[in-house]
DRENTIZA-435185 format. One record per residue (C-alpha): x, z, y; residue number from 1; residue in one letter. Coordinates in Angstrom, 2 decimals, always signed. Example, Ala and Ser with C-alpha at 12.3 -4.5 7.8 and 13.67 -1.06 7.14 Angstrom:
<atoms>
+---------+---------+---------+-----+---------+
|      xx |      zz |      yy | num | residuo |
+---------+---------+---------+-----+---------+
|  +12.30 |   +7.80 |   -4.50 |   1 |       A |
|  +13.67 |   +7.14 |   -1.06 |   2 |       S |
+---------+---------+---------+-----+---------+
</atoms>
This chain:
<atoms>
+---------+---------+---------+-----+---------+
|      xx |      zz |      yy | num | residuo |
+---------+---------+---------+-----+---------+
|   +0.00 |   +0.00 |   +0.00 |   1 |       M |
|   +1.45 |   -1.09 |   +3.32 |   2 |       E |
|   +1.16 |   +1.19 |   +6.35 |   3 |       H |
|   +2.00 |   +0.38 |   +9.92 |   4 |       S |
|   +4.76 |   +2.17 |  +11.77 |   5 |       D |
|   +2.17 |   +3.73 |  +14.10 |   6 |       D |
|   +0.24 |   +5.17 |  +11.14 |   7 |       E |
|   +3.45 |   +6.54 |   +9.68 |   8 |       Y |
|   +4.53 |   +8.12 |  +12.96 |   9 |       Q |
|   +1.09 |   +9.64 |  +13.47 |  10 |       S |
|   +1.06 |  +11.09 |   +9.93 |  11 |       A |
|   +4.61 |  +12.37 |  +10.41 |  12 |       K |
|   +3.60 |  +14.19 |  +13.60 |  13 |       K |
|   +0.62 |  +15.79 |  +11.84 |  14 |       R |
|   +2.82 |  +16.95 |   +8.95 |  15 |       V |
|   +5.41 |  +18.32 |  +11.40 |  16 |       E |
|   +2.66 |  +20.18 |  +13.26 |  17 |       A |
|   +1.43 |  +21.73 |  +10.01 |  18 |       K |
|   +4.94 |  +22.69 |   +8.95 |  19 |       M |
|   +5.52 |  +24.23 |  +12.38 |  20 |       G |
|   +2.39 |  +26.33 |  +11.95 |  21 |       F |
|   +3.42 |  +27.49 |   +8.46 |  22 |       Y |
|   +6.85 |  +28.45 |   +9.81 |  23 |       T |
|   +5.22 |  +30.36 |  +12.68 |  24 |       H |
|   +2.89 |  +32.15 |  +10.23 |  25 |       L |
|   +5.76 |  +33.06 |   +7.89 |  26 |       S |
|   +7.91 |  +34.48 |  +10.69 |  27 |       V |
|   +4.89 |  +36.38 |  +12.03 |  28 |       Y |
|   +4.18 |  +37.96 |   +8.63 |  29 |       A |
|   +7.82 |  +38.91 |   +8.04 |  30 |       A |
|   +8.30 |  +40.44 |  +11.50 |  31 |       V |
|   +5.00 |  +42.35 |  +11.36 |  32 |       I |
|   +5.90 |  +43.77 |   +7.95 |  33 |       L |
|   +9.29 |  +44.79 |   +9.33 |  34 |       F |
|   +7.70 |  +46.41 |  +12.39 |  35 |       L |
|   +5.14 |  +48.21 |  +10.21 |  36 |       A |
|   +7.93 |  +49.57 |   +8.00 |  37 |       A |
|   +9.85 |  +50.80 |  +11.04 |  38 |       I |
|   +6.67 |  +52.34 |  +12.46 |  39 |       N |
|   +5.77 |  +54.19 |   +9.25 |  40 |       F |
|   +9.32 |  +55.41 |   +8.65 |  41 |       L |
|  +10.10 |  +56.60 |  +12.17 |  42 |       T |
|   +6.90 |  +57.68 |  +13.90 |  43 |       S |
|   +3.65 |  +59.51 |  +13.30 |  44 |       S |
|   +1.97 |  +57.38 |  +15.97 |  45 |       T |
|   +0.82 |  +53.93 |  +14.94 |  46 |       L |
|   +1.99 |  +51.24 |  +17.35 |  47 |       W |
|   +2.79 |  +48.18 |  +15.22 |  48 |       F |
|   -0.81 |  +46.96 |  +15.47 |  49 |       H |
|   -0.30 |  +46.07 |  +19.16 |  50 |       W |
|   +2.37 |  +43.41 |  +18.58 |  51 |       P |
|   +0.43 |  +42.34 |  +15.48 |  52 |       M |
|   -2.68 |  +41.79 |  +17.62 |  53 |       L |
|   -0.93 |  +39.97 |  +20.46 |  54 |       G |
|   +1.14 |  +37.72 |  +18.28 |  55 |       W |
|   -1.80 |  +37.27 |  +15.89 |  56 |       G |
|   -3.81 |  +35.77 |  +18.74 |  57 |       I |
|   -0.99 |  +33.28 |  +19.33 |  58 |       A |
|   -0.90 |  +32.40 |  +15.60 |  59 |       V |
|   -4.68 |  +31.90 |  +15.62 |  60 |       A |
|   -4.46 |  +29.59 |  +18.63 |  61 |       I |
|   -1.67 |  +27.67 |  +16.90 |  62 |       H |
|   -3.88 |  +27.32 |  +13.78 |  63 |       A |
|   -6.79 |  +26.01 |  +15.87 |  64 |       F |
|   -4.62 |  +23.40 |  +17.58 |  65 |       T |
|   -3.23 |  +22.19 |  +14.25 |  66 |       V |
|   -6.25 |  +22.38 |  +11.93 |  67 |       F |
|   -9.45 |  +22.60 |  +13.99 |  68 |       V |
|   -8.59 |  +20.40 |  +16.98 |  69 |       F |
|   -5.90 |  +18.04 |  +15.65 |  70 |       P |
|   -7.18 |  +15.20 |  +17.86 |  71 |       G |
|   -5.13 |  +16.65 |  +20.71 |  72 |       R |
|   -2.08 |  +14.87 |  +19.28 |  73 |       F |
|   -3.87 |  +11.52 |  +19.21 |  74 |       A |
|   -4.90 |  +11.92 |  +22.84 |  75 |       V |
|   -1.32 |  +12.79 |  +23.80 |  76 |       T |
|   +0.00 |   +9.75 |  +21.96 |  77 |       E |
|   -2.55 |   +7.50 |  +23.67 |  78 |       Q |
|   -1.59 |   +8.88 |  +27.09 |  79 |       M |
|   +2.11 |   +8.28 |  +26.38 |  80 |       I |
|   +1.42 |   +4.70 |  +25.30 |  81 |       E |
|   -0.69 |   +4.13 |  +28.43 |  82 |       K |
|   +2.10 |   +5.43 |  +30.68 |  83 |       E |
|   +4.68 |   +3.31 |  +28.85 |  84 |       M |
|   +2.45 |   +0.27 |  +29.43 |  85 |       G |
|   +2.27 |   +1.07 |  +33.15 |  86 |       K |
|   +6.04 |   +1.35 |  +33.43 |  87 |       S |
|   +6.53 |   -1.96 |  +31.59 |  88 |       R |
|   +4.22 |   -3.79 |  +34.00 |  89 |       T |
|   +5.90 |   -2.22 |  +37.06 |  90 |       Q |
|   +9.43 |   -3.24 |  +36.06 |  91 |       S |
+---------+---------+---------+-----+---------+
</atoms>
């Protein structure tokens, strides 16, 4: 099956976006576990949930941009192509 270069590049960007999210999620989980361990071993006051909440919101937003609203990348690509077309006609 033959695919165009544009289709390949678009699919590559989607895969890179997903891999970026999975990396973000993995780092988040590891750091939060580390912070929880430090919290439980050194303090009677729970505080690790605050960074977990703040960073968790960022991870959730990242997930939405990758999985729920992936069309954002297509719009960006279209805008780039439009601008490149403008610069070609001006030169």
